[in-house]
C-alpha positions in Angstrom: 4.4 24.7 -9.0 5.3 22.6 -11.9 4.5 18.9 -11.5 6.3 16.1 -13.4 4.4 12.8 -13.8 5.0 9.6 -15.7 4.5 5.9 -15.8 7.3 3.8 -14.4 8.6 0.5 -15.9 10.4 -2.2 -14.0 13.0 -2.5 -16.8 13.9 1.2 -16.9 13.1 2.4 -13.4 13.4 -0.6 -11.2 9.7 -0.6 -10.2 6.5 -0.5 -12.3 3.9 2.1 -11.4 3.2 5.8 -11.6 5.1 8.7 -10.2 4.5 12.4 -9.8 6.6 15.0 -8.1 7.1 18.7 -7.9 9.9 20.1 -10.0 12.4 20.9 -7.2 16.1 20.6 -6.5 16.1 19.9 -2.8 14.8 16.8 -1.1 11.2 17.0 0.2 8.4 14.8 1.6 7.1 11.8 -0.1 4.0 9.5 -0.1 3.7 6.0 -1.3 0.2 5.0 -2.2 -0.7 1.3 -2.0 -3.5 0.8 -4.6 -6.9 -1.0 -4.1 -7.5 -4.4 -5.7 -8.3 -2.8 -9.1 -4.6 -1.8 -9.5 -3.1 1.4 -10.8 -6.3 3.0 -12.3 -6.8 6.5 -13.7 -8.2 7.4 -10.3 -5.0 6.3 -8.6 -3.0 8.4 -11.0 -5.2 11.4 -10.2 -4.5 10.9 -6.5 -0.8 10.6 -7.1 -0.9 14.0 -9.0 -3.0 15.6 -6.3 -0.4 14.7 -3.6 2.4 16.0 -5.9 0.5 19.3 -6.2 0.7 19.5 -2.4 4.5 19.2 -2.5 5.0 15.4 -2.2 7.0 13.1 -4.4 4.3 10.4 -4.8 4.5 6.8 -6.0 1.9 4.2 -6.6 3.7 1.0 -7.3 1.9 -1.5 -9.6 1.8 -4.5 -7.3 0.3 -6.8 -9.9 3.1 -6.1 -12.4 5.6 -6.5 -9.6 4.1 -10.0 -9.0 4.0 -10.8 -12.7 0.2 -10.8 -12.6 -0.9 -8.2 -15.1 -4.3 -9.9 -15.4 -6.5 -11.7 -13.0 -6.6 -9.3 -10.1 -8.3 -11.7 -7.7 -6.1 -14.6 -8.7 -3.1 -12.6 -7.8 -4.5 -11.9 -4.3 -5.4 -15.5 -3.8 -2.1 -17.0 -4.7 0.3 -14.3 -3.3 1.6 -14.9 0.2 1.6 -12.1 2.7 5.4 -12.4 2.8 5.6 -11.9 -0.9 3.4 -8.8 -0.7 5.7 -7.5 2.0 8.8 -8.1 -0.2 7.4 -6.1 -3.1 6.2 -3.2 -1.0 9.6 -3.0 0.7 11.2 -2.9 -2.8 8.9 0.0 -3.8 9.5 1.8 -0.5 13.3 1.6 -1.0 12.9 2.9 -4.6 10.9 5.9 -3.3 13.0 6.7 -0.3 16.3 6.5 -2.2 15.3 9.1 -4.8 17.4 12.3 -4.6 14.3 14.5 -4.4 13.0 12.6 -1.3 13.9 13.3 2.3 13.7 9.8 3.8 12.8 11.2 7.2 9.5 12.7 5.8 7.7 9.8 4.1 4.2 8.5 4.5 2.1 5.7 3.3 -1.5 5.8 2.1 -3.5 2.6 1.5 -6.7 2.2 -0.3 -9.0 -0.7 0.5 -6.8 -3.9 0.0 -3.8 -1.5 0.0 -4.8 -0.3 3.4 -4.0 -3.6 5.0 -0.8 -3.9 3.0 0.2 -0.3 4.0 -0.5 -1.0 7.6 1.8 -4.0 7.5 4.5 -2.0 5.8 4.2 0.8 8.4 4.3 -1.8 11.3 7.5 -3.3 9.9 9.1 0.1 9.2 8.0 2.1 12.2 11.1 4.3 12.3 10.8 5.2 8.6 7.0 5.6 8.0 6.2 9.0 9.5 2.5 8.9 8.8 -0.1 6.4 7.7 -3.6 6.9 6.2 -6.0 4.0 5.5 -8.9 4.5 3.1 -11.0 2.5 4.1 -9.4 0.7 7.0 -8.3 -2.9 6.5 -10.9 -4.4 8.9 -13.4 -4.2 6.1 -11.9 -7.5 4.8 -13.3 -10.9 5.8 -12.1 -12.0 9.2 -11.5 -15.5 7.9 -8.2 -14.4 6.3 -6.1 -15.1 9.3 -2.9 -14.4 7.3 -3.7 -10.7 7.2 -3.7 -10.5 11.0 -0.4 -12.4 11.1 1.1 -10.1 8.5 0.4 -7.2 10.9 1.8 -9.1 13.9 -1.6 -9.3 15.6 -2.2 -12.1 18.1 -4.8 -14.7 17.2 -8.4 -13.8 17.8 -9.5 -14.8 21.2 -12.4 -17.3 21.4 -15.8 -15.8 22.2 -16.9 -15.5 25.8 -19.1 -18.4 27.0 -22.7 -17.7 26.3 -22.1 -15.1 23.6 -22.3 -15.7 19.9 -19.1 -15.4 18.0 -19.0 -12.7 15.3 -18.8 -15.3 12.4 -22.1 -16.9 13.4 -23.7 -13.5 13.9 -22.6 -12.5 10.4 -24.0 -15.7 8.9 -27.4 -15.2 10.6 -27.9 -11.8 8.9 
């Protein structure tokens, strides 16, 4: 199977990132990868190509370029609201699912590290469209103090600890 892969630019393609897909005429399945906090690295591009070899049109949008933050990865995370991340992921999702080589009923999301949390939020908001979700590693590896992440996923506030039991924050500090 022949694979076509290339960098995407916002000006030309509507979304920056990296895309790979089988050379096919009919619509097929697709995967959107949400990258880790390092961005669209060589490793992410290899993953995109590996999914394409399995028959998926695969996109990893460059979230930082979409935010206008090409440098300062951690700064971009700190100053970007959960709502803004949701907007740009929705934009990338629309780009992928509107492609003529993509069957919009056969699309999945894969999230790596930071991208796992963002992928989970996208899947929760697009339950009827996202047919599968993989989180590598799962988003609960992030510090629990970031309450906005839980709100982004629609999770209720964390209940207070039971009387007489240490809460998990004080247990973590004691280690």
